C-alpha positions in Angstrom: 95.9 -22.5 27.9 92.1 -23.2 27.8 89.5 -20.7 28.8 89.0 -22.3 32.3 92.7 -22.0 33.1 92.8 -18.3 31.8 89.9 -17.6 34.1 91.3 -19.3 37.0 94.6 -17.2 36.7 92.7 -13.9 36.3 90.6 -14.7 39.4 93.5 -16.0 41.6 93.8 -14.3 45.0 97.2 -12.6 44.1 95.4 -11.0 41.0 92.4 -10.1 43.2 94.6 -8.3 45.5 96.1 -6.4 42.8 92.7 -5.3 41.4 92.0 -4.3 44.8 94.9 -2.0 44.9 93.9 -0.3 41.7 90.4 0.2 43.1 91.9 1.6 46.3 93.3 4.4 44.1 89.9 5.7 43.2 88.7 5.6 46.9 91.8 7.3 48.1 91.7 9.9 45.6 87.9 10.5 46.4 88.7 10.7 50.1 91.5 13.3 49.6 89.3 15.4 47.1 86.0 15.4 48.9 86.9 14.5 52.5 87.4 16.9 55.2 88.7 16.5 58.7 90.6 13.9 60.6 88.4 11.0 59.8 88.9 11.3 56.0 92.7 11.4 56.6 92.8 8.4 58.8 90.6 6.6 56.4 92.9 7.4 53.5 96.0 6.3 55.6 94.5 3.0 56.5 93.4 2.3 52.9 96.9 3.4 51.6 98.6 1.0 54.2 96.4 -1.9 53.2 97.1 -1.3 49.6 100.9 -1.2 50.4 100.5 -4.6 52.3 98.8 -6.1 49.1 101.8 -5.1 47.1 103.9 -7.4 49.1 101.3 -10.1 49.7 100.2 -10.5 46.1 103.7 -11.3 44.9 104.4 -13.4 48.0 101.3 -15.5 47.3 101.9 -15.9 43.6 105.2 -17.3 44.3 104.5 -19.7 47.0 101.3 -20.9 45.3 103.1 -20.9 41.8 100.2 -18.6 40.4 102.7 -16.2 38.7 101.1 -14.9 35.4 101.8 -12.6 32.6 98.6 -10.6 33.7 100.0 -10.4 37.3 103.4 -9.3 36.0 101.7 -6.6 33.9 99.1 -5.3 36.4 101.5 -5.3 39.6 103.8 -2.3 38.4 100.7 -0.5 37.0 99.0 -0.8 40.3 102.1 0.6 42.1 102.5 3.5 39.8 98.9 4.4 40.0 98.9 4.1 43.7 102.1 6.4 44.2 101.2 8.8 41.3 97.5 9.3 42.5 98.5 9.9 45.9 101.3 12.3 45.2 98.9 14.4 43.0 96.2 14.6 45.5 98.6 15.4 48.4 99.9 18.2 46.1 96.3 19.3 45.2 95.1 19.4 48.9 98.2 21.1 50.0 100.1 18.7 52.2 103.0 18.6 49.8 103.9 22.4 48.8 106.8 24.6 48.0 110.1 22.9 47.1 108.7 19.5 48.1 106.6 19.5 45.0 109.8 19.1 43.1 110.5 15.7 44.9 106.9 14.6 43.9 107.7 15.8 40.3 111.1 13.6 40.4 109.2 10.7 41.5 106.4 11.0 38.9 108.7 11.7 36.2 110.8 8.8 36.9 107.8 6.4 37.0 106.8 7.7 33.6 110.3 7.4 32.2 110.7 3.8 33.4 107.4 2.7 32.1 108.4 4.0 28.7 111.9 2.5 28.8 110.4 -0.9 30.1 108.2 -1.1 27.1 111.2 0.0 24.7 113.4 -2.5 26.3 110.8 -5.4 26.2 110.6 -4.8 22.4 114.3 -5.6 22.2 114.2 -8.5 24.7 116.4 -6.7 27.0 115.6 -7.2 30.8 116.6 -4.8 33.6 116.4 -6.7 36.8 114.8 -5.0 39.9 117.7 -4.1 42.3 117.7 -4.1 46.0 118.0 -0.3 45.9 114.9 -0.2 43.8 113.1 -2.2 46.5 114.3 0.4 49.0 113.1 3.1 46.8 109.6 1.7 46.7 109.7 1.1 50.3 110.7 4.7 51.2 107.9 5.9 48.7 105.2 4.0 50.4 106.6 5.0 54.0 106.7 8.7 53.0 103.3 8.7 51.5 101.7 7.0 54.3 103.3 9.5 56.7 102.1 12.5 54.6 98.5 11.0 54.5 98.4 10.9 58.3 100.3 14.1 58.6 97.9 16.8 59.1 95.7 14.5 61.4 98.7 13.1 63.2 100.3 16.6 63.8 97.7 17.2 66.3 99.0 14.4 68.6 102.6 14.5 67.6 103.9 17.7 65.9 106.2 17.2 63.1 104.8 14.2 61.4 104.2 16.1 58.2 107.8 17.5 58.1 109.2 14.0 58.7 107.1 12.8 55.8 108.5 15.4 53.5 111.9 14.5 54.5 111.2 10.9 53.8 109.8 12.0 50.4 113.0 13.7 49.5 114.9 10.5 50.4 112.6 8.5 48.2 113.1 11.1 45.4 116.9 10.7 45.6 116.6 7.0 45.6 114.2 7.3 42.6 116.9 9.3 40.6 119.5 6.6 41.3 117.4 3.7 40.3 115.9 5.6 37.2 119.5 6.0 36.0 119.9 2.3 35.8 117.0 1.9 33.4 118.0 5.1 31.4 121.5 3.7 31.0 120.1 0.3 29.9 117.7 2.0 27.4 120.4 4.3 25.9 123.0 1.4 25.5 120.4 -0.6 23.8 119.2 2.1 21.4 122.7 2.8 20.4 123.5 -0.8 19.8 120.6 -1.2 17.6 
């Protein structure tokens, strides 16, 4: 592939959306760290929702425009994990996720790190673990739970119980995370034993 073609792929709209999702992580973290009051929470919520939409949109556009690339395949899961991981950390830091619910956040973060390591290991062995429908539901529940928790403290003023609903959704996401992580772990252990 020549230089112009590589440049064209790296600056395609799907990849630009992925770059934007990565940049949104920094803005979101800054809002939760430095921001105070309802405005910063609603802004963080809006940025997170737009970032989640780009997660679907970049893949959709890459498929219909036939712009799928190794760069996109590499960056897309990284962007997702950065978005989820940074948001979880900041929600724990500023006190929306507290007590026993910190364990749900820890389960989700641990699974994401485990799966990243297993994907790297399995790629070296040319073993592919396909994304299941349950894994897509897991991602959806993570995004919904985090969006609700981002709005939570500000939204509770208008509709009490939003934060509690977000914590319940976070636990559902954590349980789905355990089930989907097991598929990767099973494939990794089986491949390691077979080697």
